[in-house]
N, CA, C and O atoms as a GROMACS GRO file, in nm:
protein
  268
    1UNK      N    1  11.587 -11.320   1.073
    1UNK     CA    2  11.618 -11.194   1.138
    1UNK      C    3  11.574 -11.083   1.041
    1UNK      O    4  11.575 -11.100   0.920
    2UNK      N    5  11.537 -10.977   1.097
    2UNK     CA    6  11.498 -10.853   1.008
    2UNK      C    7  11.545 -10.732   1.086
    2UNK      O    8  11.579 -10.739   1.204
    3UNK      N    9  11.544 -10.623   1.014
    3UNK     CA   10  11.579 -10.494   1.077
    3UNK      C   11  11.484 -10.389   1.028
    3UNK      O   12  11.428 -10.399   0.919
    4UNK      N   13  11.466 -10.292   1.105
    4UNK     CA   14  11.375 -10.179   1.074
    4UNK      C   15  11.464 -10.057   1.090
    4UNK      O   16  11.544 -10.042   1.183
    5UNK      N   17  11.442  -9.970   0.989
    5UNK     CA   18  11.519  -9.848   0.977
    5UNK      C   19  11.430  -9.733   0.944
    5UNK      O   20  11.359  -9.740   0.844
    6UNK      N   21  11.430  -9.624   1.024
    6UNK     CA   22  11.353  -9.499   0.979
    6UNK      C   23  11.448  -9.409   0.897
    6UNK      O   24  11.561  -9.378   0.935
    7UNK      N   25  11.394  -9.372   0.783
    7UNK     CA   26  11.472  -9.288   0.693
    7UNK      C   27  11.382  -9.180   0.641
    7UNK      O   28  11.266  -9.211   0.611
    8UNK      N   29  11.422  -9.060   0.628
    8UNK     CA   30  11.347  -8.952   0.566
    8UNK      C   31  11.416  -8.900   0.440
    8UNK      O   32  11.534  -8.865   0.444
    9UNK      N   33  11.347  -8.897   0.335
    9UNK     CA   34  11.401  -8.841   0.214
    9UNK      C   35  11.308  -8.728   0.164
    9UNK      O   36  11.194  -8.756   0.128
   10UNK      N   37  11.355  -8.602   0.161
   10UNK     CA   38  11.276  -8.494   0.119
   10UNK      C   39  11.233  -8.509  -0.027
   10UNK      O   40  11.304  -8.572  -0.106
   11UNK      N   41  11.116  -8.453  -0.063
   11UNK     CA   42  11.071  -8.465  -0.199
   11UNK      C   43  11.156  -8.395  -0.303
   11UNK      O   44  11.134  -8.413  -0.423
   12UNK      N   45  11.250  -8.316  -0.260
   12UNK     CA   46  11.346  -8.243  -0.348
   12UNK      C   47  11.476  -8.329  -0.384
   12UNK      O   48  11.559  -8.298  -0.469
   13UNK      N   49  11.478  -8.437  -0.304
   13UNK     CA   50  11.599  -8.528  -0.331
   13UNK      C   51  11.579  -8.625  -0.453
   13UNK      O   52  11.471  -8.679  -0.475
   14UNK      N   53  11.688  -8.644  -0.532
   14UNK     CA   54  11.672  -8.733  -0.642
   14UNK      C   55  11.632  -8.875  -0.609
   14UNK      O   56  11.579  -8.946  -0.695
   15UNK      N   57  11.657  -8.920  -0.483
   15UNK     CA   58  11.616  -9.056  -0.444
   15UNK      C   59  11.471  -9.064  -0.406
   15UNK      O   60  11.420  -9.174  -0.386
   16UNK      N   61  11.403  -8.955  -0.396
   16UNK     CA   62  11.254  -8.946  -0.351
   16UNK      C   63  11.181  -9.012  -0.462
   16UNK      O   64  11.214  -8.997  -0.579
   17UNK      N   65  11.072  -9.092  -0.420
   17UNK     CA   66  10.976  -9.156  -0.521
   17UNK      C   67  10.842  -9.132  -0.470
   17UNK      O   68  10.818  -9.146  -0.350
   18UNK      N   69  10.748  -9.094  -0.561
   18UNK     CA   70  10.611  -9.069  -0.515
   18UNK      C   71  10.541  -9.195  -0.473
   18UNK      O   72  10.451  -9.187  -0.389
   19UNK      N   73  10.575  -9.311  -0.525
   19UNK     CA   74  10.515  -9.438  -0.489
   19UNK      C   75  10.581  -9.493  -0.373
   19UNK      O   76  10.694  -9.541  -0.383
   20UNK      N   77  10.510  -9.489  -0.250
   20UNK     CA   78  10.576  -9.532  -0.122
   20UNK      C   79  10.622  -9.672  -0.125
   20UNK      O   80  10.718  -9.710  -0.059
   21UNK      N   81  10.549  -9.753  -0.207
   21UNK     CA   82  10.594  -9.900  -0.208
   21UNK      C   83  10.724  -9.917  -0.278
   21UNK      O   84  10.790 -10.020  -0.261
   22UNK      N   85  10.768  -9.816  -0.360
   22UNK     CA   86  10.901  -9.826  -0.430
   22UNK      C   87  11.001  -9.712  -0.371
   22UNK      O   88  11.118  -9.708  -0.411
   23UNK      N   89  10.960  -9.633  -0.289
   23UNK     CA   90  11.041  -9.524  -0.252
   23UNK      C   91  11.176  -9.560  -0.189
   23UNK      O   92  11.274  -9.486  -0.204
   24UNK      N   93  11.183  -9.672  -0.119
   24UNK     CA   94  11.310  -9.703  -0.055
   24UNK      C   95  11.369  -9.835  -0.104
   24UNK      O   96  11.436  -9.906  -0.029
   25UNK      N   97  11.340  -9.867  -0.233
   25UNK     CA   98  11.407  -9.986  -0.281
   25UNK      C   99  11.554  -9.965  -0.300
   25UNK      O  100  11.634 -10.058  -0.288
   26UNK      N  101  11.590  -9.834  -0.330
   26UNK     CA  102  11.744  -9.806  -0.336
   26UNK      C  103  11.808  -9.845  -0.203
   26UNK      O  104  11.914  -9.907  -0.201
   27UNK      N  105  11.745  -9.810  -0.092
   27UNK     CA  106  11.806  -9.836   0.042
   27UNK      C  107  11.811  -9.979   0.071
   27UNK      O  108  11.909 -10.026   0.129
   28UNK      N  109  11.707 -10.057   0.033
   28UNK     CA  110  11.713 -10.202   0.058
   28UNK      C  111  11.815 -10.272  -0.018
   28UNK      O  112  11.880 -10.365   0.030
   29UNK      N  113  11.833 -10.224  -0.146
   29UNK     CA  114  11.944 -10.286  -0.226
   29UNK      C  115  12.085 -10.243  -0.168
   29UNK      O  116  12.178 -10.322  -0.166
   30UNK      N  117  12.095 -10.116  -0.122
   30UNK     CA  118  12.220 -10.070  -0.068
   30UNK      C  119  12.254 -10.147   0.060
   30UNK      O  120  12.368 -10.189   0.078
   31UNK      N  121  12.156 -10.165   0.151
   31UNK     CA  122  12.180 -10.236   0.278
   31UNK      C  123  12.211 -10.390   0.245
   31UNK      O  124  12.305 -10.447   0.300
   32UNK      N  125  12.134 -10.451   0.161
   32UNK     CA  126  12.160 -10.590   0.136
   32UNK      C  127  12.306 -10.609   0.078
   32UNK      O  128  12.375 -10.704   0.113
   33UNK      N  129  12.348 -10.515  -0.011
   33UNK     CA  130  12.483 -10.524  -0.066
   33UNK      C  131  12.588 -10.500   0.043
   33UNK      O  132  12.693 -10.564   0.041
   34UNK      N  133  12.562 -10.408   0.137
   34UNK     CA  134  12.653 -10.381   0.250
   34UNK      C  135  12.669 -10.505   0.338
   34UNK      O  136  12.780 -10.538   0.380
   35UNK      N  137  12.560 -10.572   0.363
   35UNK     CA  138  12.561 -10.686   0.453
   35UNK      C  139  12.639 -10.798   0.380
   35UNK      O  140  12.722 -10.865   0.443
   36UNK      N  141  12.615 -10.820   0.252
   36UNK     CA  142  12.677 -10.914   0.173
   36UNK      C  143  12.832 -10.901   0.178
   36UNK      O  144  12.907 -10.997   0.193
   37UNK      N  145  12.871 -10.768   0.165
   37UNK     CA  146  13.012 -10.732   0.168
   37UNK      C  147  13.084 -10.776   0.296
   37UNK      O  148  13.206 -10.791   0.296
   38UNK      N  149  13.015 -10.796   0.398
   38UNK     CA  150  13.077 -10.836   0.528
   38UNK      C  151  13.045 -10.987   0.558
   38UNK      O  152  13.074 -11.037   0.666
   39UNK      N  153  12.987 -11.053   0.462
   39UNK     CA  154  12.962 -11.194   0.474
   39UNK      C  155  12.830 -11.226   0.534
   39UNK      O  156  12.813 -11.341   0.574
   40UNK      N  157  12.733 -11.140   0.544
   40UNK     CA  158  12.603 -11.172   0.604
   40UNK      C  159  12.499 -11.183   0.486
   40UNK      O  160  12.489 -11.103   0.392
   41UNK      N  161  12.429 -11.289   0.504
   41UNK     CA  162  12.326 -11.317   0.392
   41UNK      C  163  12.215 -11.216   0.416
   41UNK      O  164  12.166 -11.198   0.528
   42UNK      N  165  12.175 -11.146   0.301
   42UNK     CA  166  12.061 -11.047   0.314
   42UNK      C  167  11.992 -11.045   0.183
   42UNK      O  168  12.051 -11.080   0.080
   43UNK      N  169  11.865 -11.005   0.185
   43UNK     CA  170  11.788 -10.984   0.074
   43UNK      C  171  11.692 -10.863   0.085
   43UNK      O  172  11.672 -10.814   0.196
   44UNK      N  173  11.635 -10.814  -0.022
   44UNK     CA  174  11.546 -10.706  -0.015
   44UNK      C  175  11.411 -10.745  -0.073
   44UNK      O  176  11.400 -10.804  -0.181
   45UNK      N  177  11.310 -10.710   0.004
   45UNK     CA  178  11.167 -10.747  -0.038
   45UNK      C  179  11.125 -10.632  -0.137
   45UNK      O  180  11.108 -10.517  -0.096
   46UNK      N  181  11.110 -10.663  -0.258
   46UNK     CA  182  11.069 -10.561  -0.362
   46UNK      C  183  10.926 -10.531  -0.370
   46UNK      O  184  10.887 -10.438  -0.440
   47UNK      N  185  10.844 -10.603  -0.302
   47UNK     CA  186  10.701 -10.586  -0.308
   47UNK      C  187  10.646 -10.483  -0.206
   47UNK      O  188  10.725 -10.421  -0.134
   48UNK      N  189  10.521 -10.465  -0.200
   48UNK     CA  190  10.455 -10.370  -0.107
   48UNK      C  191  10.465 -10.423   0.034
   48UNK      O  192  10.487 -10.542   0.054
   49UNK      N  193  10.450 -10.335   0.135
   49UNK     CA  194  10.442 -10.378   0.265
   49UNK      C  195  10.329 -10.472   0.300
   49UNK      O  196  10.215 -10.443   0.264
   50UNK      N  197  10.350 -10.574   0.363
   50UNK     CA  198  10.244 -10.684   0.394
   50UNK      C  199  10.230 -10.682   0.543
   50UNK      O  200  10.325 -10.720   0.612
   51UNK      N  201  10.119 -10.641   0.599
   51UNK     CA  202  10.096 -10.639   0.731
   51UNK      C  203  10.084 -10.774   0.796
   51UNK      O  204  10.005 -10.857   0.751
   52UNK      N  205  10.157 -10.798   0.898
   52UNK     CA  206  10.150 -10.934   0.959
   52UNK      C  207  10.053 -10.932   1.087
   52UNK      O  208   9.983 -10.836   1.118
   53UNK      N  209  10.060 -11.048   1.153
   53UNK     CA  210   9.966 -11.049   1.274
   53UNK      C  211  10.008 -10.950   1.378
   53UNK      O  212   9.920 -10.907   1.453
   54UNK      N  213  10.125 -10.911   1.392
   54UNK     CA  214  10.157 -10.819   1.499
   54UNK      C  215  10.084 -10.682   1.475
   54UNK      O  216  10.035 -10.620   1.570
   55UNK      N  217  10.078 -10.637   1.342
   55UNK     CA  218  10.002 -10.518   1.311
   55UNK      C  219   9.864 -10.526   1.345
   55UNK      O  220   9.809 -10.431   1.401
   56UNK      N  221   9.794 -10.644   1.314
   56UNK     CA  222   9.660 -10.665   1.349
   56UNK      C  223   9.638 -10.660   1.498
   56UNK      O  224   9.539 -10.600   1.542
   57UNK      N  225   9.726 -10.720   1.579
   57UNK     CA  226   9.721 -10.713   1.716
   57UNK      C  227   9.727 -10.582   1.782
   57UNK      O  228   9.657 -10.555   1.880
   58UNK      N  229   9.819 -10.492   1.720
   58UNK     CA  230   9.823 -10.357   1.760
   58UNK      C  231   9.689 -10.280   1.744
   58UNK      O  232   9.642 -10.201   1.827
   59UNK      N  233   9.635 -10.314   1.628
   59UNK     CA  234   9.501 -10.237   1.600
   59UNK      C  235   9.396 -10.280   1.689
   59UNK      O  236   9.312 -10.199   1.728
   60UNK      N  237   9.395 -10.410   1.725
   60UNK     CA  238   9.293 -10.463   1.820
   60UNK      C  239   9.317 -10.406   1.962
   60UNK      O  240   9.227 -10.366   2.034
   61UNK      N  241   9.448 -10.408   1.995
   61UNK     CA  242   9.484 -10.348   2.125
   61UNK      C  243   9.437 -10.201   2.140
   61UNK      O  244   9.376 -10.162   2.239
   62UNK      N  245   9.469 -10.122   2.037
   62UNK     CA  246   9.427  -9.978   2.043
   62UNK      C  247   9.273  -9.967   2.047
   62UNK      O  248   9.221  -9.879   2.115
   63UNK      N  249   9.201 -10.051   1.978
   63UNK     CA  250   9.055 -10.047   1.983
   63UNK      C  251   9.008 -10.082   2.122
   63UNK      O  252   8.920 -10.015   2.177
   64UNK      N  253   9.062 -10.180   2.175
   64UNK     CA  254   9.017 -10.216   2.313
   64UNK      C  255   9.042 -10.113   2.413
   64UNK      O  256   8.959 -10.090   2.500
   65UNK      N  257   9.166 -10.041   2.404
   65UNK     CA  258   9.198  -9.938   2.492
   65UNK      C  259   9.098  -9.814   2.476
   65UNK      O  260   9.065  -9.744   2.573
   66UNK      N  261   9.056  -9.793   2.352
   66UNK     CA  262   8.968  -9.689   2.328
   66UNK      C  263   8.828  -9.692   2.387
   66UNK      O  264   8.759  -9.592   2.401
   67UNK      N  265   8.791  -9.816   2.421
   67UNK     CA  266   8.655  -9.842   2.468
   67UNK      C  267   8.639  -9.815   2.625
   67UNK      O  268   8.530  -9.833   2.679
   0.00000   0.00000   0.00000
């Protein structure tokens, strides 16, 4: 199971980070700890985003619609 959360952090905030692959590590750690506190197993992926087959399918679908 996974979750997707949209979060905006302005550049003036101390939590902001210029490297988008590291920008929300703080949030991942916080959410994993919160889930663990209520007995749910959770982990945080510390690496960069890795596009899966669904992203490739979306790109192909958009390309096909554009034709």
